[in-house]
C-alpha positions as CSV (number, residue, x, y, z in Angstrom):
1,X,0.0,0.0,0.0
2,X,1.2,3.5,-0.8
3,X,0.2,6.9,0.5
4,X,-0.9,9.9,-1.6
5,X,1.7,12.4,-2.8
6,X,2.4,15.3,-0.5
7,X,1.5,18.9,-1.3
8,X,5.1,19.9,-2.0
9,X,5.6,16.9,-4.3
10,X,2.5,18.0,-6.2
11,X,3.8,21.5,-6.4
12,X,7.1,20.3,-7.8
13,X,5.4,18.2,-10.4
14,X,2.9,20.9,-11.5
15,X,3.5,23.3,-14.4
16,X,1.3,25.9,-12.7
17,X,0.7,27.2,-9.2
18,X,-1.7,25.2,-7.1
19,X,-5.0,26.8,-6.0
20,X,-6.9,25.9,-2.9
21,X,-9.3,27.0,-0.2
22,X,-9.9,26.7,3.5
23,X,-12.5,24.6,5.2
24,X,-13.3,26.3,8.5
25,X,-16.7,24.9,9.3
26,X,-15.4,21.6,10.8
27,X,-17.9,19.9,8.5
28,X,-17.1,16.8,6.6
29,X,-19.8,17.6,4.1
30,X,-18.3,21.0,3.4
31,X,-14.8,19.4,3.2
32,X,-16.1,16.9,0.6
33,X,-17.8,19.7,-1.4
34,X,-14.6,21.6,-1.5
35,X,-12.5,18.5,-2.3
36,X,-14.7,17.8,-5.4
37,X,-14.6,21.3,-6.7
38,X,-11.6,20.9,-9.0
39,X,-9.3,22.9,-6.7
40,X,-5.9,21.5,-6.0
41,X,-5.8,21.5,-2.2
42,X,-8.0,22.2,0.8
43,X,-6.9,23.5,4.2
44,X,-8.6,21.9,7.2
45,X,-8.1,24.5,9.9
46,X,-7.5,23.8,13.5
47,X,-6.4,27.2,14.6
48,X,-9.4,29.4,14.1
49,X,-12.1,26.7,13.7
50,X,-13.9,24.4,16.0
51,X,-11.9,21.3,15.0
52,X,-10.5,18.5,17.2
53,X,-9.0,15.2,16.4
54,X,-12.3,13.5,15.7
55,X,-13.6,16.2,13.3
56,X,-10.3,16.4,11.5
57,X,-10.3,12.6,11.0
58,X,-13.8,12.8,9.6
59,X,-12.8,15.4,7.1
60,X,-9.7,13.5,6.1
61,X,-12.0,10.5,5.4
62,X,-14.4,12.8,3.4
63,X,-11.8,14.2,1.1
64,X,-9.9,11.0,0.6
65,X,-11.9,9.9,-2.4
66,X,-10.9,13.0,-4.4
67,X,-7.7,14.0,-6.2
68,X,-7.0,16.9,-3.8
69,X,-4.2,17.5,-1.3
70,X,-5.6,17.9,2.2
71,X,-3.5,20.3,4.4
72,X,-4.2,20.5,8.1
73,X,-3.3,23.4,10.3
74,X,-2.9,22.8,14.1
75,X,-3.6,25.6,16.5
76,X,0.0,25.7,17.6
77,X,3.3,24.0,16.7
78,X,3.3,21.7,19.7
79,X,5.4,18.5,19.4
80,X,2.8,16.3,21.1
81,X,-0.1,17.7,19.1
82,X,1.9,17.3,15.9
83,X,2.5,13.6,16.8
84,X,-1.2,13.1,17.2
85,X,-2.0,14.8,13.9
86,X,0.6,12.7,12.1
87,X,-0.6,9.5,13.5
88,X,-4.1,10.5,12.5
89,X,-2.9,10.4,8.9
90,X,-2.2,14.1,8.3
91,X,0.5,14.2,5.6
92,X,0.6,18.0,5.0
93,X,1.1,20.2,8.0
94,X,0.7,24.0,8.0
95,X,2.1,25.3,11.2
96,X,1.1,28.9,12.2
97,X,3.1,31.7,13.7
98,X,6.7,30.6,13.0
99,X,9.0,33.5,13.8
100,X,12.5,32.1,13.8
101,X,14.8,29.5,12.3
102,X,15.2,27.8,15.7
103,X,11.4,27.4,16.0
104,X,11.3,26.0,12.4
105,X,14.1,23.5,13.2
106,X,12.1,22.2,16.2
107,X,9.1,21.7,14.0
108,X,11.2,19.8,11.5
109,X,12.3,17.5,14.3
110,X,8.7,17.1,15.5
111,X,7.7,15.5,12.2
112,X,10.7,13.1,12.0
113,X,11.5,9.9,13.8
114,X,14.8,9.5,15.7
115,X,17.6,9.9,15.1
116,X,16.7,12.9,12.9
117,X,13.8,14.0,15.1
118,X,11.7,13.3,18.2
119,X,8.4,12.0,16.7
120,X,7.0,9.2,19.0
121,X,6.8,5.8,17.4
122,X,3.3,4.5,17.3
123,X,2.4,4.3,13.7
124,X,1.7,0.6,13.8
125,X,-1.4,1.5,15.8
126,X,-2.4,4.4,13.6
127,X,-3.9,5.6,10.4
128,X,-0.6,7.2,9.3
129,X,0.8,3.8,8.3
130,X,-2.6,2.4,7.5
131,X,-2.1,0.2,10.5
132,X,1.3,-1.2,9.2
133,X,0.0,-1.8,5.7
134,X,2.3,0.8,4.2
135,X,5.6,-1.1,3.6
136,X,8.6,0.4,5.4
137,X,6.6,3.3,6.8
138,X,8.9,3.9,9.7
139,X,11.9,4.2,7.4
140,X,10.2,6.3,4.7
141,X,7.8,8.4,6.8
142,X,9.7,11.6,6.2
143,X,9.0,11.3,2.5
144,X,5.3,11.1,3.1
145,X,5.1,14.3,5.1
146,X,5.4,17.9,4.1
147,X,6.0,20.7,6.6
148,X,4.9,24.2,5.7
149,X,5.6,27.0,8.2
150,X,3.6,30.2,8.3
151,X,5.3,33.6,8.0
152,X,2.8,35.8,9.8
153,X,4.7,38.6,11.6
154,X,7.2,41.3,10.9
155,X,9.7,39.4,13.1
156,X,9.2,36.3,10.8
157,X,9.7,38.4,7.7
158,X,13.0,39.8,9.1
159,X,14.1,36.1,9.6
160,X,12.5,34.6,6.5
161,X,15.8,33.9,4.7
162,X,17.0,31.9,7.7
163,X,13.7,30.1,8.2
164,X,13.6,29.1,4.5
165,X,17.1,27.6,4.8
166,X,16.1,25.2,7.6
167,X,16.5,21.5,6.6
168,X,13.1,19.8,6.9
169,X,11.0,22.9,6.2
170,X,9.4,22.0,2.8
171,X,7.5,25.3,2.1
172,X,6.6,28.7,3.5
173,X,3.1,30.1,3.6
174,X,2.5,33.8,4.2
175,X,-0.5,35.1,6.2
176,X,-1.0,38.7,5.3
177,X,-3.7,39.4,7.8
178,X,-1.6,38.6,10.9
179,X,1.4,40.1,9.2
180,X,-0.5,43.4,8.8
181,X,-1.6,43.3,12.4
182,X,2.0,42.8,13.6
183,X,3.0,45.9,11.6
184,X,0.3,48.1,13.2
185,X,-1.8,47.8,10.0
186,X,-4.6,45.5,11.1
187,X,-7.1,44.9,8.4
188,X,-4.8,46.4,5.7
189,X,-3.5,43.3,4.0
190,X,-3.0,45.2,0.7
191,X,-0.9,48.0,2.4
192,X,2.4,48.4,0.5
193,X,4.5,47.5,3.5
194,X,2.6,44.2,3.9
195,X,2.8,43.5,0.2
196,X,6.6,44.0,0.4
197,X,6.8,41.5,3.3
198,X,5.0,38.9,1.2
199,X,7.2,39.6,-1.8
200,X,10.3,39.3,0.3
201,X,9.1,35.9,1.6
202,X,8.5,34.8,-2.0
203,X,12.0,35.8,-2.9
204,X,13.5,34.1,0.1
205,X,11.7,30.8,-0.8
206,X,12.9,31.1,-4.4
207,X,16.5,31.6,-3.2
208,X,16.3,28.5,-0.9
209,X,14.6,26.4,-3.6
210,X,11.4,26.1,-1.6
211,X,7.8,26.9,-2.7
212,X,6.0,29.8,-1.1
213,X,2.2,30.1,-0.7
214,X,0.0,33.0,0.2
215,X,-3.4,33.5,1.7
216,X,-5.1,35.8,-0.7
217,X,-8.9,36.0,-0.7
218,X,-8.9,39.2,-2.7
219,X,-8.5,38.2,-6.4
220,X,-6.2,41.2,-7.1
221,X,-3.9,40.1,-4.3
222,X,-3.9,36.5,-5.5
223,X,-3.0,37.7,-9.0
224,X,-0.2,39.9,-7.7
225,X,1.4,37.1,-5.7
226,X,1.0,34.5,-8.4
227,X,2.7,36.9,-10.9
228,X,5.5,37.3,-8.3
229,X,6.1,33.6,-8.1
230,X,3.9,32.2,-5.4
231,X,3.7,28.4,-6.0
232,X,0.3,28.0,-4.2
233,X,-2.5,30.2,-3.0
234,X,-5.6,30.0,-0.9
235,X,-8.4,32.0,-2.5
236,X,-11.4,31.4,-0.3
237,X,-13.0,29.7,2.7
238,X,-16.2,27.7,3.0
239,X,-17.7,29.9,5.7
240,X,-16.9,33.1,3.9
241,X,-18.4,31.8,0.7
242,X,-21.6,30.8,2.4
243,X,-21.8,34.0,4.4
244,X,-21.5,36.2,1.3
245,X,-23.7,34.0,-0.9
246,X,-26.5,33.9,1.7
247,X,-26.3,37.7,2.1
248,X,-26.6,38.1,-1.7
249,X,-29.8,35.9,-1.6
250,X,-31.3,38.1,1.1
251,X,-30.4,41.3,-0.9
252,X,-31.9,39.8,-4.1
253,X,-35.2,38.6,-2.7
254,X,-36.0,40.6,0.4
255,X,-36.9,44.3,0.1
256,X,-34.4,46.5,2.0
257,X,-37.1,48.0,4.2
258,X,-38.4,44.5,5.2
259,X,-35.0,42.9,5.9
260,X,-34.0,41.9,9.4
261,X,-31.0,43.9,10.6
262,X,-27.7,42.2,9.6
263,X,-25.4,41.4,12.5
264,X,-22.1,43.3,12.5
265,X,-18.9,42.1,14.3
């Protein structure tokens, strides 16, 4: 038995950037809908969404029938939590808030077995090896996992060249929203200073021979970063798509003077 190709393997084999979306609803149905859309990858989010191990597993099951790369983001780059995610069968990790090369190196060790890392050995009992049905899983596990670290702060951008050079970091992914906030520009993801931070990260990845992705829900931003060399982009999220589409239905069919007041946050 063999495992699916990792996200970074798919990026390397593709003649175009890979396009994906986030699944933040913790719903296997929404995950399956996204997986069957024709997009290249889906991000199952555990940082800003109500996801635990059970719901992540259910979504991995839901997307497994489709030719899409599932990426999973834990809430924090914790070694024990990463071990659980990997044993669950997560192959593509996106770890948030990585600010230094030292932090990135610890994450690289967390996804590898000794002697190269500190991952606990329990795959024979877990979905990661398909319960020991994947031949030589313990020896080859590193080739079945991709580690992407998120560049989400001004501190991380200042260290991005060093982070990109870390052995075991397979890709970078820039989060402009948190980057903007860290620069005192909250809500201004398209500010020139934020854009330059993203572009610097793309250049650093190119210099290190590693792909760089960007979260870019605004089409103009996605176009800009793709033109600059981004290898993968996230261009939407299930909950945002449903929110905007349901509002459009209300606007289309309910007279403005009869509509219930819309919540604002």
